[in-house]
C-alpha angles and dihedrals in degrees: 000000000000124000097258093053092046092052093048089052091051095045089058091059126079112267136162088271094057116023117142090341095304144082109265106185138135095265097185091055095044094045092050090053094048090049089055092050090049090052090048094050090050092047094047090050085056104037098047099044097097097043092042096052089046093049100038112008090243118103092200098048098113091038093056091049093048086051087059092044088055091053094048090046094048088050093050089049092050091052089046091057092060092059118091117230092240089066092059090053091046093055101031096111092055091049089053089055091047088053091051092046094055093044088053093047094051088060095055111094113243090031102050117063117223122211124171095351097307127102102209104129138075109208128202136151093359092305128109122210118198107211094195092071090056094045094056092051094045090049092056093047092050094044091052090059093043090055091053097046095044102033098138094039091053090049101043109023138061096223090056086064096037096056099059094037088052090056093043092051089048088054091044092052089054089048091052091049092062085041109246109145096165094056090046091053095047093047096046090044090052092047094050094048092047087053091055091045087055088059101256111176118256088218091062099038104044095073091048094049089049087056090049091053093047088051090052090049092049094047094046091049095039096082122035095223090055090056092042089053093043094053101033093085089064088070110009091166090066088071102017095156093043131033091353098048098104095046092045090053091046093052090049087057092052091048092051090050096060111164106323102022130231089278133266112307092014099101117136099187094061086065090095095288095102115049118220090016096162094041125036097004100040089116091063092054087046090056091046093052102033100029129218089313093059093042092050092046088054091046092050089055087052093050089048097050093044093049093044090051088051089049091050085055092050091047091051093048092049086053088052091243091135102169091053090048092055092048090050094051093047096052091045086055092050091054096044092047091051094048096045092048095045095045088042090055093045094055097036100256093116138037114268113276134170100242126137126230110244116257093354112059119086114258133099101221091055094048096046090051091046091056092044089053091049091051091051090050092049089047091053092049090048096048093051093054093040092053094049089054098030098121088064103038109036141049121253094254090051092048087052095051095045090043089054091053091053093047088052091053094051 
C-alpha cells in the first residue's frame, strides 16, 4: 500500500479533525503548544537577526526558514492525527530499525554532515535532518509496545529489563559517536523512567542502574576534556573566555533582563556575544528581552503541556489503553527532559550541552518531531474519550475497528 492509498483510507475514518462534522480535539493542549511555537518564532526573528544579516545579508533569513519549518511541522502533525494509535504499535519494530539505520547513516562520511566537530545531520537538497530527533521518538514508540507485550517479564525477570536497556544502550552508543550527549541522556532517562512506570522491580533494576552510573563516571573521567566540560559550569567565571564562555554570556543576558526585560529586539548578547543565540541559548535571549516575567510565562506553558501530557497517559491507562498510556508517558518524559536540560544549561545548573528547547529553538527536525509528538498525544486523548462514548458517536463498523486497535494494544 502506497502512502497516498494509506492516507485516503485514514481520511475516511473518524479522527479529531472530522468527528460528527466538527473538530473534536484537546484545545487547551493544542493552544498551549501553538503559543510556544509563536513565542519561538518571535524570539528566533529577534535572536538570529544579527547573525543572519552578517551571513546572508538578510536580517530575516532564519525567520523565513523557520516559518517554512513550522508549515512542514503542522502538516506532519495533521497527517499524524489521522493515524490510529494501533498503527504505531503495529509498525513499532520497523520504526526502531529505521531509527538505528539513520543513526548509522549519519556516521558515514559523505552522508553525515559535520558541523563544529559533530556529525549529527544528514543533508540533502539544502535541508538538514537530525536523526537523533527521530530516534528518540521511535525508541519511545517501540518501548511502549515492548512493555505491553512483555509486561510480566519486565516486572519479574532480569531479562525483561536487560532487553530494552540493551537496545537503548546501543542507540545511546550511536548518539555518543556523533557525538550528541544531550540526546543520549534524554533518551536513556526517558527509557529508565518508562521502565519504572511499567512496574519494574527495584531489586532487579538497582544493580543495573549502578553499572550505568559507573559507566557514566568512567566515560566522563576517561578523557580530560570530558571532565573539564562537565565541571566548568560550576565556576564559569574561572575560564570565562574558554570553557565557560557560553554560560557567562548567557548569565549576563539573564542579568540584563531583570523583571521586564530590555524590550523585544533590544538584546545586546545576541550581537555575537552569545553563540547559538537562536538555537540552544534562545531562552537566554528571551529572558534578556522579555525579562523574568516573560521567562516565567514561557516556563508556565512548558509546565502545563508537560503535566497535560502526563495526564493524557493517566487517562489512557485508566481506560485500559496501556500502549497509548506508555507512549504518552514517554513523549511527556522526552519533553520534560529536554526542557529541564536546556533551561538548566542556560542558567548554569547543568553542563553545557547542545540540546534544543521544544517548540521554541530554531531547527526543522526538532519542530517536526515536536508537532508529531503533540499529534500523537492529541490522538491518544481523543481515542480515549471516543471509545468511552463510542455507542453514541460512531457506527458499529467504526466501533469494531477502533476496538480492535485497543485490543491489540493491551
